[in-house]
N, C-alpha and C positions, 0 to 999 in steps of 0.2 A: 492619634495625637502623638506627635516627635517629641520626646525629651530633649530639653538642651542642658547642659553641664559648663558652668562657664566657667574660667580663672580669669584676672582681672591684676595688672601690676601698673602701678600709675608711678609718675613722678620716675622716670626711670632716664638717666642721663646719657639718649640715644637722640641721636636729632632723625624726628616724625620719616623724612624724607629717605633715609637710611634705613630704621626699620619696618618702611612697609616695604623693601625688597626682599628682604628675609621672608614679611609674613604672606606676601604675593607668592611664595615656593610652595610653602606649604597647606593653603586656602585650598581645600576637597581632597586629600590626602586621606588614608587611613592611618590610625595613629604610628600602626611600628613603621609603614612607609614617612612618614612626616618627620620621626624621632632618627631615623637613616638617613633621611637629607640634609640635618640639623647640623649632626656630627661631621657632616664630608662639608659644609658650609665655611669657609673660613671670612665671617662676618664677626661684628664686634656680638650685633643683635641675638644672633644665634644660639649661643644655649643659653639666653634671658628666655627666648621664645621656646627650646624644650625645656626647661624647667619647668613654663608656666601650660605645656601642653598635660607634662606628669602630673600637675599641682588639680587641673581639670577631670584628668583619669580619678587621681585619686578621692577629688567631690563627685566622682561617678561612684567610681564603688562603694560609696561612703555611706552614700542619700540613697541606692537602691541596689537591686541584686543587677549589677549590667555585665553584658559580656563583652571584654579589654579589645578583643583583636574585632568586632562588629565596630568599634567606636570609631568616628569619622571626622574630619577638622570641618565641619558645616560652615560656622562664622569665623573669621580674624578678619580685626582691623585696629590700625593706629588713628587714636588721633594728640593733636598739640594736646601737649603739658604745661605748664608753664616755664616763662623764660626767665634766666639768671641775667638780671643786668648786670656788664662790667665795662668798665671804662679802657681805653689802652692810650697812653699817651703820647702824642706827632707834634711835629714840629712848630716852633712856634710859640710853645706854650698851649696850643688845642688841647684837646680830647674827644676822642673819636665815642661811640658806645661798643658794644660787642654782646651781642644776643645769645647767650649759651643754650640753648634748647633741649629741650626734654620731652620726652612721649609718655602715652597712657596704652596698655598694651590691650588689648581684650579677645579671648580665646575662646572659642564654644564648640562643644565637643555632641555628637547626635549620632546616635546608636540604627544603624541601617539593619 
């Protein structure tokens, strides 16, 4: 039976579409390679995902004796969080709704 160690980041102010670009980059990678790839990535979500992977590693080492070098990002996905609804003034007294999106990022590590 394979154990999973996870970390979750909720309601982060990055759109899910942009966060998925970063998460798709590291899915399936060993942890050390994933952290190196995230350091080289110039996206807003990259440092957030990096910290999330480090948090999942800390969860793994805190709950069981796990070799950190054998950990792999087995699952990584982004769900849509709540939307902040704001209004933008338009011509002739009208207003347009602007949805400021947020994300829930979930990272699961497994030992190979």
